[in-house]
C-alpha positions, -999 to +999 in steps of 0.1 A: +131-075-230+117-070-194+118-036-179+101-034-146+092+006-131+082+006-098+066+042-083+070+050-052+107+033-043+114+052-016+087+047+004+076+019+027+063-007+006+082+003-025+114-002-008+108-038-005+092-044-042+124-027-052+147-055-031+130-083-037+127-082-075+164-078-074+171-117-056+150-126-090+160-132-128+127-122-143+132-083-149+161-080-173+159-041-160+144-026-130+139+012-125+127+025-093+114+063-091+113+083-062+111+124-062+143+122-044+172+103-046+179+083-019+200+043-024+170+023-040+175-012-058+174-009-094+185+015-116+167+052-100+152+075-118+137+104-103+103+118-115+076+138-094+048+123-100+028+155-088+040+167-128+027+147-156+046+163-181+076+146-161+058+112-156+049+109-195+088+118-202+100+093-181+074+063-191+085+070-229+121+072-221+118+036-203+095+021-218+087+002-197+068-035-201+057-039-165+046-014-137+040-018-098+024+014-090+031+021-047+036+057-052+005+076-030+002+110-006-011+089+022-021+109+055+013+098+073+028+124+052+012+154+070+011+185+061+021+174+022-015+154+022-033+188+007-060+181-013-040+187-047-015+164-043-042+140-034-056+148-067-022+150-086-006+117-075-035+095-061-054+104-089-045+122-119-008+105-121-020+064-119-048+077-149-016+081-167+000+055-158-031+034-166-038+049-199+000+043-208+002+009-194-031+000-220-015+015-248+015+002-249+004-034-235+026-033-204+018-052-175+000-024-144-002-036-110-020-003-090-016-002-048-049+005-033-063+008-001-090-001+025-094+029+033-116+033+001-144+021+028-154+043+054-163+008+080-194-020+086-201-051+107-197-075+079-166-083+059-157-067+029-153-083-004-132-072-043-167-068-053-179-042-027-184-014-041-157+014-024-176+038+004-146+064+013-154+090+041-126+111+038-099+126+008-074+099+017-102+073+011-120+091-018-088+099-037-080+060-039-112+051-044-108+077-079-078+059-085-087+027-084-116+035-103-104+050-132-077+024-133-105+000-145-122+022-172-086+029-184-068-004-187-091-038-174-065-057-177-046-039-149-045-057-114-059-035-086-042-047-053-064-031-021-037-035+015-036-026+047-016-014+079+018-029+065+042-035+093+079-055+092+114-046+106+150-034+091+135-009+092+109+001+117+073+001+095+054+035+107+030+016+126+059-001+154+072+034+150+048+055+163+031+031+189+070+028+200+069+070+200+040+072+220+047+047+246+075+072+251+059+104+256+075+111+223+038+117+206+006+128+219-022+108+204-038+071+217-042+038+195-073+032+192-093+000+207-124+001+184-110+011+146-104-031+133-086-036+110-064-067+089-029-058+093-005-076+067+033-085+063+051-053+038+071-090+027+043-104+021+025-076-001+056-065-018+062-107-025+024-108-039+027-078-065+056-090-081+038-123-086+008-102-098+033-080-124+044-116-136+008-128-142-013-108-167-039-134-164-048-120-131-070-088-135-092-069-115-091-068-074-077-086-050-072-082-018-034-082+000-042-079+038-037-105+066-065-133+076-062-123+113-083-088+126-066-066+148-073-029+164-049-004+162-042-009+197-038-046+197-018-042+167+007-020+183+009-041+214+022-069+192+046-049+172+065-036+205+068-074+216+081-086+183+110-065+191+110-072+225+092-041+243+067-041+268+041-027+262+028-013+294+017+023+293+007+022+254-020+049+255-057+036+242-088+052+234-121+051+212-127+068+180-152+081+192-140+096+224-116+112+198-145+130+178-124+120+147-144+109+115-123+078+112-136+043+101-142+022+135-144-015+112-129-021+084-130-059+081-115-070+047-119-107+030-086-122+012-097-158+007-111-150-033-074-135-036-057-164-012-067-193-037-054-170-068-020-167-056+011-185-040+021-162-018+004-168+014-004-135+031+005-144+066-013-135+100+007-117+124+010-142+147+026-166+124+050-137+113+060-133+146+066-166+163+093-164+139 
């Protein structure tokens, strides 16, 4: 019997993974984990990943045959992103899942981030060694290293800025709030990323969960390079909103320590997957 556990199922990506998992007949049971109790696809299982004993008990109870680990403490959580929380969820919980999956021969797909790098002119490939420049990136890099060491058969999926509709993604919501003057700040014109449609990532993660022969690093990012500001413009236009007046600025002027250019090459990953990781132009045209 196939049993799929989706961690972080109340998050933006986790919700979509749970939704698409329900649309297939692959899984006999789907368990959606979160620390709060929203309406989730499949059977909801409450567990705070910051407490390893809770996580271990959950794993022993449901005995998943596959795990898609989307849960993470991220910068978007603001005050919740303490070093203690970063370490407990992004590193320790990841290690617990990796070790348990290896011991029980369960498939693990671990979601990581392009934040494992600090930025450079050349594009990053799957073989490039992480070199983070802030605590969140360091925690994701540490999580990757533990998964690779504890469970070499696992898939590690790095992704970038997610966008989508119904509900709106955090990037669109931030751009809209800045445009309306409801939020301070600017969107950077010199921070380049490879944004990706959340539904493409969700489908790709489910595909990886079903293909244990695929292991190691995978880049689930879009093929199109956009600045944060250009992404904000594109997302507002997609939602029929005039972006005139959207505040723009540079990372240099902000004084913040942020990666200026993190371009991630997805060609090797795309050659192994049937799920197409589309450009934002392709997605928004449709």
